[in-house]
C-alpha positions as CSV (number, residue, x, y, z in Angstrom):
1,M,-34.3,13.2,-8.9
2,T,-37.0,16.1,-9.1
3,V,-39.1,16.0,-6.2
4,N,-41.2,19.3,-5.5
5,L,-41.5,20.3,-1.9
6,P,-43.9,23.1,-0.9
7,D,-42.9,26.2,-0.3
8,Q,-43.2,27.0,2.9
9,I,-41.1,23.9,3.5
10,E,-37.2,24.6,4.3
11,W,-35.5,21.0,3.5
12,R,-31.9,21.4,5.5
13,I,-29.1,18.6,4.8
14,E,-25.8,19.1,7.3
15,S,-22.6,17.3,5.7
16,E,-20.6,17.6,9.3
17,Q,-21.7,16.8,12.6
18,V,-23.9,19.3,14.8
19,P,-23.5,19.3,18.3
20,Y,-26.7,18.3,20.3
21,R,-27.5,21.6,22.1
22,T,-26.8,23.8,19.4
23,A,-29.4,21.5,17.3
24,L,-31.6,21.5,20.1
25,A,-31.4,25.7,20.8
26,E,-32.1,26.5,17.1
27,M,-34.9,24.2,17.1
28,T,-36.3,25.6,19.8
29,G,-36.3,28.9,18.2
30,R,-37.4,28.2,15.0
31,N,-40.6,26.3,16.4
32,A,-41.8,29.4,18.3
33,A,-40.9,31.6,15.0
34,I,-43.1,29.4,12.6
35,A,-45.3,29.8,15.6
36,E,-45.7,33.2,14.8
37,G,-45.6,33.2,11.3
38,A,-42.2,34.3,11.1
39,A,-40.0,31.5,9.8
40,R,-41.0,28.3,6.9
41,E,-41.6,25.3,8.8
42,L,-38.1,22.6,8.3
43,I,-37.1,19.3,7.6
44,W,-33.9,19.3,8.9
45,L,-30.8,16.2,8.5
46,L,-28.3,15.6,10.4
47,E,-25.5,14.0,12.6
48,H,-24.4,14.5,15.8
49,P,-21.6,14.1,18.3
50,P,-22.1,10.9,21.0
51,V,-25.2,12.0,23.0
52,Y,-27.3,10.5,25.2
53,T,-31.1,12.6,25.2
54,A,-33.5,12.2,28.5
55,G,-37.1,12.5,27.5
56,T,-39.5,14.0,30.0
57,S,-40.1,9.9,31.0
58,A,-36.7,9.2,31.0
59,A,-35.9,7.2,34.7
60,A,-32.5,8.3,36.4
61,D,-32.0,3.9,36.6
62,E,-31.8,3.8,32.6
63,L,-28.9,5.8,32.4
64,L,-26.3,2.5,33.4
65,D,-23.1,4.8,32.0
66,P,-23.3,8.3,31.1
67,R,-19.8,8.2,28.9
68,F,-20.8,11.1,26.9
69,D,-22.7,14.4,27.3
70,V,-25.8,14.2,29.0
71,V,-28.5,16.7,27.5
72,E,-32.3,17.1,28.6
73,A,-34.1,17.5,24.9
74,G,-37.6,18.6,26.1
75,R,-39.3,15.5,23.9
76,G,-41.5,13.3,24.7
77,G,-39.8,8.9,25.8
78,R,-36.8,7.7,27.4
79,Y,-33.2,8.1,27.2
80,T,-32.0,7.6,23.5
81,Y,-28.4,8.0,22.0
82,H,-27.4,9.7,19.5
83,G,-23.7,9.8,17.5
84,P,-21.7,9.8,14.2
85,G,-24.0,6.5,11.6
86,Q,-27.2,7.5,12.8
87,R,-28.7,10.1,10.9
88,V,-31.6,12.7,12.7
89,G,-34.4,14.3,11.2
90,Y,-35.8,17.0,13.3
91,V,-39.8,18.0,11.2
92,L,-41.1,21.3,12.4
93,L,-44.2,21.2,10.8
94,D,-47.7,23.3,11.5
95,L,-50.1,21.5,12.5
96,K,-52.6,23.8,12.3
97,S,-52.9,23.7,8.1
98,R,-52.9,19.9,8.5
99,A,-54.9,17.6,9.9
100,R,-54.4,18.5,14.2
101,D,-54.0,15.1,15.1
102,V,-50.6,14.1,17.1
103,R,-50.7,11.0,17.1
104,G,-51.0,10.6,12.7
105,F,-48.5,12.8,12.4
106,V,-46.2,10.1,14.7
107,H,-47.6,7.6,12.6
108,A,-47.0,9.1,9.6
109,M,-43.5,10.0,10.4
110,E,-43.0,6.2,11.6
111,G,-44.7,5.1,7.9
112,W,-42.3,7.7,5.8
113,V,-39.3,6.1,7.8
114,I,-40.2,2.2,7.6
115,A,-40.8,3.1,3.8
116,T,-38.0,4.1,3.2
117,L,-36.0,1.4,4.5
118,G,-37.9,-0.8,2.8
119,D,-36.3,0.8,-0.8
120,F,-33.0,-0.3,1.2
121,G,-34.3,-4.1,1.6
122,V,-34.9,-3.9,5.6
123,E,-38.3,-4.4,6.4
124,G,-39.2,-2.4,9.6
125,F,-42.7,-2.5,11.2
126,R,-43.8,-1.1,14.3
127,A,-45.0,-2.9,17.6
128,P,-47.5,-2.4,19.6
129,G,-46.5,-0.9,22.5
130,R,-43.2,0.3,22.0
131,V,-42.4,3.3,20.8
132,G,-40.4,3.1,17.5
133,I,-39.1,1.5,14.7
134,W,-38.3,-2.5,14.3
135,C,-37.2,-5.1,12.5
136,R,-35.6,-8.9,12.3
137,D,-32.0,-8.7,13.8
138,I,-29.1,-10.9,11.9
139,D,-30.3,-13.9,14.5
140,G,-34.2,-13.5,13.9
141,R,-35.0,-11.3,17.2
142,E,-36.5,-8.1,17.0
143,A,-34.6,-5.3,17.6
144,K,-34.5,-1.2,17.1
145,I,-33.5,0.4,14.0
146,G,-34.9,3.4,14.7
147,A,-36.2,5.8,17.6
148,I,-39.3,8.4,17.3
149,G,-39.6,11.4,19.6
150,V,-41.5,14.6,19.4
151,R,-42.7,17.3,21.6
152,I,-45.7,19.8,19.2
153,R,-45.9,23.5,20.7
154,R,-48.8,26.0,19.8
155,W,-49.1,23.1,17.1
156,V,-45.9,23.1,16.0
157,T,-43.8,20.3,15.9
158,M,-40.1,19.4,16.8
159,H,-38.0,16.5,16.9
160,G,-38.6,13.9,14.7
161,F,-36.5,10.4,14.1
162,S,-33.4,8.9,14.0
163,V,-32.5,6.1,12.0
164,N,-29.4,3.3,12.4
165,L,-27.0,3.4,9.3
166,D,-24.0,2.7,11.2
167,P,-23.4,3.7,13.8
168,D,-21.0,2.2,17.1
169,L,-24.1,0.4,18.6
170,S,-22.3,-0.7,21.2
171,H,-22.8,3.0,22.4
172,F,-26.1,2.7,23.3
173,G,-24.5,0.5,26.1
174,G,-25.1,3.0,28.5
175,I,-28.4,3.6,28.7
176,V,-31.9,1.7,28.4
177,P,-32.3,3.5,25.1
178,C,-36.1,4.0,25.6
179,G,-37.2,1.9,28.4
180,I,-36.7,-0.8,26.6
181,D,-34.2,-3.8,27.7
182,Q,-35.0,-6.7,26.8
183,F,-34.5,-6.3,22.8
184,G,-31.5,-5.1,21.2
185,V,-30.4,-2.3,18.8
186,T,-29.3,-2.6,15.2
187,S,-28.2,-1.4,12.0
188,L,-28.3,-1.5,8.4
189,A,-24.4,-2.3,8.5
190,R,-25.4,-4.7,10.9
191,L,-28.1,-6.3,8.4
192,G,-25.8,-6.0,5.7
193,T,-26.6,-3.3,3.8
194,R,-24.3,-0.3,4.1
195,V,-26.0,3.0,3.2
196,D,-24.4,6.8,3.5
197,S,-26.0,9.7,4.4
198,A,-26.6,11.4,1.3
199,T,-28.1,8.0,-0.4
200,W,-30.6,7.6,2.5
201,D,-31.7,11.3,2.5
202,R,-32.3,10.8,-1.4
203,A,-34.3,7.8,-0.6
204,L,-36.2,10.0,2.6
205,L,-36.6,13.0,0.1
206,A,-37.8,10.2,-2.7
207,R,-41.5,9.7,-0.4
208,A,-41.4,13.2,1.3
209,D,-44.8,13.7,-0.7
210,Q,-46.5,10.7,0.5
211,F,-45.5,12.0,4.1
212,L,-46.6,14.7,3.7
213,A,-50.2,14.0,2.5
214,A,-51.5,11.8,5.0
215,L,-51.3,14.9,6.7
216,N,-54.0,16.0,6.0
217,Q,-55.2,12.6,6.6
218,P,-57.3,11.1,9.6
219,C,-55.6,8.9,11.5
220,P,-55.8,5.3,11.0
221,P,-57.6,2.7,13.3
222,E,-53.7,1.2,13.8
223,A,-52.4,4.6,15.5
224,L,-55.8,4.6,17.9
225,P,-55.5,3.1,21.5
């Protein structure tokens, strides 16, 4: 497979788990360096050991069972879980060189994940009023298969998305994921589709040019409040 990414973007793929605090420190430093013109932009795919992360809107009563390390992430949103079997994508891009549009960036990133899920036969979708990527679970009910959380400093993005390939779904029971307690979480494996991280990464990379092209377009009407 041949994919041409712009030279100013580093595509980094980790095969070993990266502790969340290590990744957060790396992201924070890289974000500042990109803003100063001292480093290339970065799209970073990895997995973490089990961890709960708290966004800026996290409520204390949504941390039900802190069985794993809990880290203040500094991103928007509430509590989420990361762990083995979940592929995380950190997207550090300079929006000053693209459309300066936060909603458009989030919408484009959601679309990137949804399109890639479609390559594996899973119909993902956005749900009005609910952050993240959704699909129909094995019982026909709506369930969350991917999370979105971003922070933007000096128009440079950080954090990004996560997708449940085959994590231990019971680990989500320690929190109210993203503050939404009336819906469950699911995974590609639960839906009957086994996808390893390398296969997911290749499919995501194959659609990277579409994602980047979308960042130069005006925010679509469906992304507006």
